C-alpha positions, 0 to 999 in steps of 0.5 A: 131484662138484660138480654141482647142476641149475639153471634160469637163462639165462646171463650174463656182463658186457658188458665185459671189461678184459684180465685181469680175470675177467667177472661171473657172475650178477652176482659177480666172483671176488675180491669180499668177502663184504659185496658177495657178500651185498648182490648174493645175497639166497640168502646173506643168507636163509642169514645170516639163518637162521643168526642165528635159527634154526641148528637149522634148517639143522643139521637140513636139512643134518646139518651142525653147523658149516655156520652157524658156518663161515658167520657166521665168514666174514660177521663176522670175514673168517675164513679158513673155506670156504664150500664147495659143501656149504654151498649144498645148500639151494639145491636146494630153493628158489625158481627165481629164485635168484641162482645155483645152484652153490657158491662158496669164500671165503677170507681174506673174498674170493671164490676161486671162483664156480661157477654151473650153466647149465641146457642142452646144451653146444651152447647154452652153448659159443658164449657161452664162445667169443665172451667167452673166445676159443679155449680153452687146453685141451679134454677130455672125461670119458666115462661109462656109465650102468647101462643100458650107455648111454654119454656124452661131456661136453667139459670145457674150460679158458682160463687168464687172467693173473689167473683161469682159467675151467672149463666142463664139461657134465654131467647131473643124477643121473637123466640127466634134465637137461643142463647147463653148470658154468662155474667162474671160480677166481683164479689164486692159488687155482688154484695152490694147487688143482694143488699139492694135486692133485700132493701127493695123488698123491705120497702114493699113490707 
């Protein structure tokens, strides 16, 4: 499950052009790796560490390819993706992070940007509604913990001409902190994800 805890404020750009994705923590899907680096001190620090002491990253994450994959994207615009696992280090960092969540690059462009915002759905949803209007679809995830307590977490999707917004409420591993994850995905990448889901479903038939 793609979920991390975050202590940060919700921020969207004030102006949204028709079909144009909003900024999220200063980033916008489709931006280049170089632009992302200019804005994100977290990723810059990550790149610097990979260049000077890649062994530290490997020891921290247990992933021998983490730095190679990251530097391939940064230096060559490679097709390798920077996925959520590459950002586990955010959990151990300071609280004034650019964001806590995950990103994905493909061909040197940001295709998925997800940010976790501290608070409940009731805290965050009014801002989502104001910025994106009525959701295209609504759903809920229902869970039950080991003590029998049941939870229902809202999930909503906004389909725009050039991008898709997915938002859902979740909680930390120990159920102490509620947060809302807001994910921006390019329309093209969303289509790929849907195709991948269908392929997996068909393989089980």
